[in-house]
N, C-alpha and C positions, 0 to 999 in steps of 0.2 A: 760542201761533203760530202764522199758515197757513205750513208753507215754498212757499219758492217753487216759482215755476212758471216755466220759461222757451216760450218759446211766437219761432217764424219767422213773423215780416212779408215781405210787398216791396217793395218801396222805389224809386218809379222817378226818375230824375234826368231836371230836365222843362227841354230849350231853349226859346230865345223863344214860336214860334206867329208864321201866318202874322196878317202885319201890312197891314189895307186903308190907307192913309195919302194921301188924291190921290190914289186907285185912279180908272182913265177903266169907266164902268157900257159892259155888255154886255147889252143889253136884248135878253129874249123873254118872249115868251107866257106863257098858259097848258098844261097838258100838255104837253110839250119833251117827248118822250119819249126811249129812248133808243137810238133806233135813228138819229134824228134829232143827234145829241149825234157820236154816229158808228158810220156807219152800218154796217151786214155785212160788207157787205163786205170787211170792212175787220181784221177777227175775228184773221183766223188772224196778226198783228199784238199782237204783246205789249212792246212796246216807246215807254215812253210820250214821248217824245220825234220817233218816229216816227208814234203816231196821229194827235198833236195838227195832224199835218200834210193832216188828213182832219178835222179836229171840225164839226158845224157841215157836212158839205159838202151841197151841194142844197136848201142853208132859206137859209145867209146864208152863202155863198160866199167872204168878202172877211172873215170872223172867221181860218182860219187864216196868210192872208196878211196880216194889218195887229195879231194882237192881243201883246202885249207881255208880258212878268212882273212881278206885279203887278197885272194887269186884275181885274174881278170879272166876275161871271154875276152878274144880275139876271133875275130869272126870273116870273112871277106861281099860282098851281095846280098840286098836283098834278108839278111839278120832277124831272124820271128817272122818269116812269110809263114799261112796259111791262118788257120784257125786261131778268133780274136779269147784266146784263153786267158786271162789271167793266172793260170798259174803256173806258166812258163816263168815269168821274172819271180812270181813268189820262187819256185825252188828253185834257182841262185840267189837270192837272198840265202832260202834258208842253210844253203851250202857253203853261204859267206862274201861271194859275190858277189858285191856294187860298183863291178864298172864290165861294160860291156862294150865292146869299140872294138868299128867295123867300116867294109864304106858304105854301105847304103843298111841301114832297117826298115822291116815292111809297115810301116802306120801305125798296125793296131800296134806293133812290139812295143813302139818306141813310148804312143802312151801310155797303152799300163808297167814299162821300166818304172818311166815315168813318178807314174800311180803311186807306184809301192814303191820308190826307193831305192831305185838304181840306175843308171848315170849312164843311158847310150851317149854314146860319142864318135864320131863320123873320125874317120881319117885315106881317105884318099884312097892310102897306104898304106889298109890295115896289111893282106892280104902272105904284106912283106915281108913283116912283123913274124919271124918263127918262136913253132910251137917250142917250150920252156923256157923262152927268156925271160928274163930278166925287166919289167919294164915300170917307169916313172911318167907319175900325170903332170902336169902342168898346167892345170885348165886358166889361169889366170894368165897367167903369156900367152896362151896361144898352140903351145910342143903338150907335146910328150917322145922320152927317150927309151930305145928299147935296145939293149944290150949297145949304146954309148951313142948309140944311132938317132939324129931328132929326126922329128915327121909332125907335118901340120895337120892340125886339130882343128871339128870346124870349132867358132864359140857357141862358149852353152853359154844364149838367156839366160839374165841374171831370176829373173820368176823362174822362171827353170830350175835357177842353180836352187833355189830358196828354198822350192818341193821338194828338192833332192836333201840339204841343208835339216831341212822339217821330215825326214825321215820315210817321208811320201804323201802325197792330199790327204787323209783322213787324219794326219798331223798335223799337214797344214792348216789345215781350218779349224783343225782345236788351237791351236796355239796362236789365227789370228785375235790379236789385242786393238780393240776401238780408241782411235783416240782422239779429240778436233780442234782444230785450228779455225784461229782466224786468216779468213779473207776478207781485200778493204777490195 
């Protein structure tokens, strides 16, 4: 008989995570860069609520004044391209946006969004969703619904959803719990 071996693994307790249900869509096009999301002159600000006051300043000035908690950003291709600035998803988070849906994302924005707790969702037909549409997201089921029409979304990996559910990478790491498992 083999000796028992003790292994320590890490576990995270997950929260509810972001939910988009009957959320309003703020529609943007292709190649929305991080400077459009939060202009460079505001990069000395690190508070998400203060950054939110300047989100999309210069390209859609009404956004910062009218965005509401739970609203959703919908973009086309290459959303979040440009500079590697965590300020862009922080500004969105401060504005109450927890979900960004796009046909594709710039890789660095995708990671930064996850790290701060904003869920990037890939939807091949995102550019056909109308500005102002009411949208509901069914992550586990793999679709979203906008104004009564269903759209397929790419699956959200469990580890990524765990980071989002925790409120970002820092909170995810803080909530890690060590447990001991016996194996044979």
